[in-house]
N, C-alpha and C positions, 0 to 999 in steps of 0.2 A: 346177406348181412356179414359183416366181418368185424372182429375186434381191432383189427389194425388201424382203423382212423383214430382210435383212442390212444394207440401207441406210436404212430409213426412219425407224429410231430415231436415226439421225445427221442426216438430212436434213430430215424434216418438222418437227422441233420444236426444233433447236438454236438457232433465232432467238428462241424465246419463252420457253424453260423457266425462265428466271430472272425473269420479270416478276412472278409474283403474289405473291411473299413480300416485295418491298420496296417497292412503290407503295402509298401510303396512300390511304384513302377520300376521295371528295370532301370539300371544305371543308364544315363544318357550315352555314356561311351559304348554301351552294349549294341546300340544302333549302329555304331561306327564299325563293329567287329564283324563277327560271323552271322549275324542275324540279317545282314543285308540281303544276301541271296544264296542259293544253293551252290552257284558256280564258285563264289568265294570260298565256300567251304571245300568244294572239292579240290580247289587249288592247293590249299593247305590244311588238311584235315586236322593234324595234330595240334596246330596253333589254335584252330576253332575249338577243338576240344577243352584246350586249356581255358580259353575265353568263358565257354559255355560252364565249366566246372567251377569257375571262380564266381560267376554270377548267379548260380542257381540258387544260392542262398539270400539272394537281394532282391528277386522279383517276386511277383505274385503268380497265382496258379494259371492265369490266362496267358500270360507272357512265357511262363515255364513251357505250356504246351506248344506255343508258337516255336520256340527256340528248338526244342526237342524235334518237332517235326522238320524244321529246317535243316537241323544237324542229320538226321535220319536221310533225308533226300540228298544232301551233300554228300554223305558217305556213300551213297548208292551210285553216285556219278564219279566217284573216286577211281582213277584207273589203277588196277592191280593185275599182279600176274601171279596166279596160284593163290596163296593164302597169306594175309598180312594181319598182324595183331598190332594194337595201339591202346595205350592208357594215358590218362592225364587226370590227376586229381581223382575225383570220385566218378570217373567214367571210364569204362573199359569197352574196347570194339574189337571185333573181328570181322574182316572182309574176305570173302572167298568166291573165286570164279566158279560159278555152278557148274556141275557135272550131272546131267539129269538121269544118268543111269545108277547114280548110287545115293544112298541117303546120307545124312550129315550128322555128325553128333559133336557138340561143342560143350568144352569144360571151361569153367571160369571162376576165378576168385578175384579177390579184392584188386589185384594187380595185373592179371593177364587173362587173355583168353586163347585156347588152343583146340585143335581138333584131337586131342590125346589128352589123357589124364593129368591134372595138375594138382600140386600138393595143397592142401586145405581147400577142397573145392567147395564152392558155395551154391553154384547152380550148373545143371546139366540140362542141355537142350537136344532132344532127339527130333530132326526134321525128317520127314517122310521123303521117298523119291518123287512122288506126283506133285511138285510145286508149281510145274508149268514153266521152269526155267531152262534156257539153252545155255550154250557154252560161252555166250557174250554176255550173260546176265551176272550181277553180283549179288551174292547172298550176304546181307549184313546183320550182324548181331551187335547190339549195343546195350550194355548194362549201365544203369544210373543207379547210384547209391546216395540217397536223401540223409540229410542231418536229421537229427532227433527232433527239431521242431517241425519241419516240413513233413515228417513222417505222420505226424498227428494232423497237421492243418490241411495238407493236400490228400488226406486219406479217405475223402467222400464219407460214406456212411460208417467207416471204421479207421482203424490203424494199419498203415502200410507195414507190413510184417519185414523186418529187418531193413527196411527203408529201401528195397531192391525194385525197381523197374526194368523188365527185359523186353528189349525192342527187337523185333524180326521183321525182315522184308526182303523182297526181291527186286532188283532194279527194273524198272520199266513194266512191272507185272504186279498188278494188286491181286493178291492171294486170298481166296475165300472158298468156302465150301468144300473143303478137302474131305475126300472119301477116307484117308487115313490121317488121323488128327496129329498135331503137333504137341509133344510133351516137353514142357518145361518143369523140371523137378529143382526145388529149392530145399536145401539142407536146413534142418531147424537148428537155430542156435539159441533159443529160447523156449521154455514150455509155455504151452497155452492152457490156460486154466479151464475149470468145469463149465463156466458161464460163457466161454468163448468158443469160437469155431472159425477156422479159415474159409475164405470165399475167394475163388480165382475169378478176377475181372480183367478186362481190357480197357485201355483209355480211347474213347472216342473223340477224335480230333474234330468231329463235325459238331457234336453236341457239347464238347468239352466236359464231358462226365465220364464216370465208370459204368460199365455195363458187364453182366455176366453171360450175356447171350451168345451161344456158341461155345461156351467153355464148361467143362465139368471139373469138379474139386474131387481130386482121389487122394482121401486121407483118412487115417483110422487113429484113434487116441494114442495107441501104443506104438505108432510109426515115429521115425525120426526125420521124416522128410514129408513134403507137400508137394503133389505132382498136379499140373493144370493141363488138362487135355482139351485143346482148342482146335476149331477148324478153319482158321484163319491166321493171317499174320498182321501183328501190329505191336503196340506196346502193352505187356502183360504185367501184372502185378497180383499180390495176395493181400486181401484186406482181413484183418481180424476184427470179427464183428460179434454182436451179442448173440447168443445162441437162439435160433428161432423156435417156437413151440413145435412139436411133432405135429403131423397132419391130424391125428386124433385129436390132441390137444386144441389145435386151431378150431376143428369142428366144434368142440365143446364151448369153447369162448366165443365162438360166432354165435352159437344158441344162446348163450348166457347174454350177449350183447343185445340180441333180438328181444328176447324176453324181458331184459332190464329197462331198456329204452322204451318198450311198449308199456310196461307198467308205469314207467315214470310219466310217459304222455298221459295215460289214463289218470293218474294221481294228481298231476299238474292242472288238468281239465277241472277236477272235481274241486280243487282248491280255488280255481277261478269262481266256480258256483257258489262255494262257502264265502267268498270275499264280495260278492254281488248280493247275496241273500242276508248278509248279517251287517246292520247298520254299524255297529261298533267297530267292526273290521274297517269299514270304509272310512270312519272318522280318525282311526289311529294311523298317525304318520309312518311309523314303522312297518305296519301292514301294507301300506302304499309302496313302501320301497321294496318289501317282499315280493309283492304281486308284480313288480316291474322285472324281478328276476325270474319270476315264474313265466312270465310271457317271453323273455328270452329264451329260456329253456324249451319252452314249447315250441318256438321258431326252430331252435337248433335239433330237436328231435324229429319235427315234422320233416326237415329237410334231410337229415341224416338218414333215417329209416329207408327212404326209397332211392338214395344216391347210387347204390351199386346197380339196383335195377335200371336207373335212368342212363348209366353209364354203359350198360349193355346195348341201349338203343342205338340207332344211326343218327338219331337227330341230335345235331351238334349245338344248334341253338338252345335246345331245352337243356343241354347238359352244361353248357356256359351259364345259363340262368341259376341252374341248381347249385353250380360251383360257387357262383357269386353269393347267392342267398346262404349257403352254408357257412361261408366264409364271414359274411357280416353277422349272422346269428351268433357264431362263435365267439366272435369279438364283442358282441353286445352282451354275451352271457359273461365274459370275464370283466367287462366294463361295470356291470351292475354288481359283480361279486365284490370288485374294488369299492364301489359305492357302499355297499353293505359294510365294508370295513371302516369307511369314512363315517358313516352312520353311527356304527359302534363306537367310534372314538368320541363322536359328540356326546354321546349318551353317558359314557363312562368316565372320560376325562375331563372334559369341559364341565359337563352337568349343568351348570348354571349358564345364563347369559349364552343359550344356544339358538336364540331366534335368528333366522336367516330369512331375509324378505324372498318371497317366491321361491322357497327352499325346494319344493318338488320339481317345479319348472326347470330351475337350474341343475338339478340333478338329471332330469330326462334330457336336458340338451347335451350334457356330458355322456349319459348311459346309452343314447340312441344316436347322437350326433357324431361322436368322436369315430365310432365303426364305420360310419357312412364316410367321413373323410378319409379314412384310411383304404377304404374299398375303392373309393373314387381316385384317389392318387395311383394306386396299382393299376386300374384301368387307364388312367391317362399315360403312365409311364410305359405299361406294356398292354396292348389291346389283347394280345393272345395268352394273358396270364391266367386264364379260366378255361378249364375244361376237364378233359378225360386225364385221369391221373392213376398211374399203379400205385397201390398202396406199399407195395415192396419193391423199390427200385431195382433190386438184384433179380426180379421175375417180372420183367415188363409184360408178359403175356398172361400174368395171374390175375387175382381179383383186382379191380380198378373201381374207383369212385369218380366223382365229379368235384373236383376242388382246385387248389391253386396249383398251376403247373409250373409257374416260375419258381425255381428253388430258392433263390435269393429273397424274393417276396414273402414266401411262405416262412422262412426262417426268421426274417425280421419281424414281420407282423404277428405271426401266431407264437413262435417261441419266444420272441421279445415281449409279448403281452402276457404270456403265462407266467415268464419269470418275475417281471415287475409286479405283477397282481399277486402271485404266490408269496414273494418277499413281503410285500405291504401287509398282506393279510395274516401271514405268521406272527408278525410283530403285534398286529391287532388282537390276535388270540392270545398271545403272551400277556398283553395288557388286560385282557379279559381274566386271564387265570389270576394275575396278580391282584385284581381288583376283588375278585371272590374270595381269594386268601384273606385281604384285609378285612373284608366284611365279616369273615368267620372268626376272626381273633377276638378272643374275649367272650365268644358265644360257645355255648354247649354243643358240642356236634354230636348228631346221632346218625343212625343208618339211613332214616328218611331225608335229612339235609344232605347227606353225602351223595345220595342216589340223584336227588333233584340237581345238585351241582354237575354230576356227570352227564345227566342228560341234556342240561343246559348248554355244556361245553360241545357235546356231540352235534346238538342242533346248530349252534353257532359255528362250528367247523364246517358243517354241511353248506350253510349259507354262504360262508367266505370262500368255499371251494378248495379247502385244504387237502382233501382226498385227490385232488388233481396233482399234488406233488409226489404222489407215490410213484407216478410215472418216470421220475428221475432215478428211481432205485429199483424199478422192475426189471432186472436183469435175470432173474431166475423165473422158472415156470410158476412157482409159488406166487411170487411177487406180480406176475402178469394176471393171474387169477384174481388176486386182491384188486388190484388196479381196474381190471374189467369189471368186477362186481360192484365196487364202491362207486365208481363213476357213472355206468349205466343206471344205477339205481338212485343217483342224486336227486332227480325230480321227485321220486316216489317218497325218499325220506323227507323231502321239503313239504310233501303232501302230509305226511304224519306230524310234521312240526306245526302245520296249520291245525290240525285235527286237536292236537294236545294243547294250543293256545286257545282253541274255542272252548274246550272243554275247562279250561283254567278260568275263562272269562265267565262262562256260565256258573263255575262253581263260586266265583267272587262275587257275582251278582246275587246268587241264592244266600250267600252269607249275609250280604248287606240287608236284604229283605228280611232275613231271620232277625237281624239285630234292630231293625226298625220296629218290627212287630213286637219284639221283647220290650223295647223302650217304651213303646207306646202302651202297651198293656192291653187288656180286653177291654172292647168297647162297652160303655154302660148303655143300659136300655133306657 
């Protein structure tokens, strides 16, 4: 079991989820310039570089990949003798007829690239001898410098450091599995704070995503440069990501998650028994809303706990079911948290005239039906959207679970739901605090009433899922521990809320009986 499922929906995608619905397609004229084919690029590479440089800020990420891929292939097909350096706007390129007997060292700044030292150097690339290139092959170096906006939106799970992407290739020869790695060194221009770290990645033109497979990040806190050592050639960059917990911390967080979710599942099961065995609970509308959230959390824990084990099996169909059920139960959990906030609004704000015909049925249609519609739409749009999913995209061979594999679907449905529900319920919590303050005005406050109010707010915060908001700020190890503990124990805390509500109801019933007996007096013989 791993804590990453509780974290990766906050950390893996929060830097990119807003990209795809506001960036426009590349300009129509872009299709009439160097994007046509590689032959046109090779015929006039400098003009093409100018077009690409102009259009880089006007297209979306998918078109950016297509244009860069086309540019790189066009540069490979360009006829050169010896070494040629070119630059245009935010692009710098160097073409070199390969000499298989020597290594190659390229120096580049924002304006030029050379095989010798340059002033104000930004990037140094050390290519090994064993590239498999002959005297007729061309080694291509191309550096892309993104603007401030695209450094963030095109940064995958992090921010593109200094906005630099470094492309390397050999004409007619795909290069991978090198015995001696390629070293790309980027000189640091800004400091990296304690909660962040650099990660060397490459742009996968097939999956249209970033990956760190085959690359090592060589960097220490006191260094003024970052070196990426990779065993293949393509486009490379450095992402600035939130610091991951150390292996020891990851192991501890995994145990906390396992224990917390197990306790939650046990407590939630007891809460269901309490609801069934106590008639007053079954007659209380609020308790019926609470028990629906309890059932949603039970589904979530039942499918989350074995998810890693199922992902390790070879059964694809079982993993797809587990992924679909886990996604549905997570969405249902947040739907019922939102309905808890709506119910709280009726009780505290409207107070009077809150009768709604078939109220619980309508809540159930929303709480269970909306997640079903969302999951169905995801399946209809992409039938391969569920399955084996690495919880850390930078380590595809690491721990995996069965969840949503489509990044866009996961960002929109999961992060979108979490953000909306969290915002709505924070407002509802604020309404509750304001209501409690207004009720206490003019009354004599004491330690008992203050303690009661605090526990009431803690209970309501748990029901509303306010603790999930900690995930937006868990960039430090301490924050990750807090997030892990609070959310894995959410079900158990709701169980404690049920127990306290039961004791309160029993105490109130006992006081009513005592008052009745006192009023009636002793029976006469």
